[in-house]
Each structure stands twice: as C-alpha cells, then as structure tokens.
Steps between C-alpha positions, in 0.01 A plus 500: 500500500389246232237749377779751433670251271185471290435871451581675174652808670743277693620334180521830312700655782742207502528513122579873515769435761638221282516733197663779703758261639579348159558851366702601807729198486537518122623858541723392790663222299555727201628779727765274650615389157527862384690589819749221425545638149554856625182646346426755775210689339295195414578347841374818671170505308442128560586538871260791541212316331579175678499656846174690437327181385643308796352749747156464341522118498621460858246754627224300331613180670551651846171687497306178441679216678174313557508395133762224459466532123681834526803328651490230232469766228793692649727194518398369157554844349848519654602165352339563162649850472852365538447259210326761282786745562755237400308416182475867401870554569589200282297647215658844540848340491670821613872499555800294400611143555858379503540155347803287567528218249743210534548316172719191501565490121308762302577826680648686200212399273245592766663839557495566125129413472413722796696789348329448164167537685620835640611400850832595656697200621831475683687173453720374781702179478452299817586161646215274608493160666563323168740750341477828314162667445379833371345734753275751325383812676194667350279773648165551330169673550262276693254505211771337281587209730270259316661582166848447646396171661366378166832579329698330778296179499488480120879541477625310806253278683773416756560862602453581867328836548446710812340840531482785747340845506740786441493877528736648241732765643665600173327473168750285310327318215156627609459832332200610708 
C-alpha cells in the first residue's frame, strides 16, 4: 500500500475527487440557501448539478477503495465545499435581513439618519430594564447590512442590534 501513496495517478485521482466534492458541496450549500429563500428554479438547477457530481465522486471513491487518498480527498472536499459555499453565499448577499435595534437614548435621531439614507424604519416606544427605549424595526437587503451597521454605530454606539433572515410576503417599502 505505501507504493500507492507515492504514485502520481493515486494523488491525481484523490485530487480529482477532492475537486468534485468541493464543487458538489458548494452547490449543496448554495442550493439549501436558495431553498430557504424560496428560489425554486435556481435550487432545482443546483440540485441537479450537485447530485450528478456527487454520483461521479462517490463512484470514483468506491471503485478504488485500495487508495486511502481517495477517502481523504472525499472527506476534505466535503468540508472545504461547505466553507466555499458559505463564502460564495456571503458575497452574493441575496435576500433580506430584518434588523431590530434597541436604542436607549438616540432612537429618534437614529431613525432619522436611517431614513435619510433611504431605509424604511418603524419606531416603537418600549420599556427596557432601565426605563424607556426606542425599538427600531428595519428590514433591508442583505447587501446593505454593512451600510446600516455603519450608520447605527456612528449614531448610537450603545445601540443593541439583532438580525434575522426574512422572506417578504407583501412588498411594503420594497418596490421589487
């Protein structure tokens, strides 16, 4: 078996399996994210490609089990593909994020600055542990979250911000 580990074809085969698995899992990660966002067409195409690549990768491993590098390539490709898929999805920034902002003192000013930047904000008076606070509700495109965070932190460094993915049901402020 040690001679197998030193041969170029063994390493090339494992590298090919690694590349197939990275691609497969990248598609799988992206597919799941598109499924969660209700994008059926893109999810179907990604699922089709992902499953075809998976069949090729697993067949390559199972047809040559005497090469342990194939198993390592398969496992490493699985792990790497998850991370690559996540990185691509972060760059695509598809979808919407709902931000909930709790401002102890500067809620009205913060809401005004967010509106001036073109974001819709709903102000809700609320009672916190230490008295009255402003609860701001703001849903934005994921690609705009950084801009909103910059405005929040520049205006009210004490603001507490949470976020969650949303799927809009009615258009509201979003015109698209």
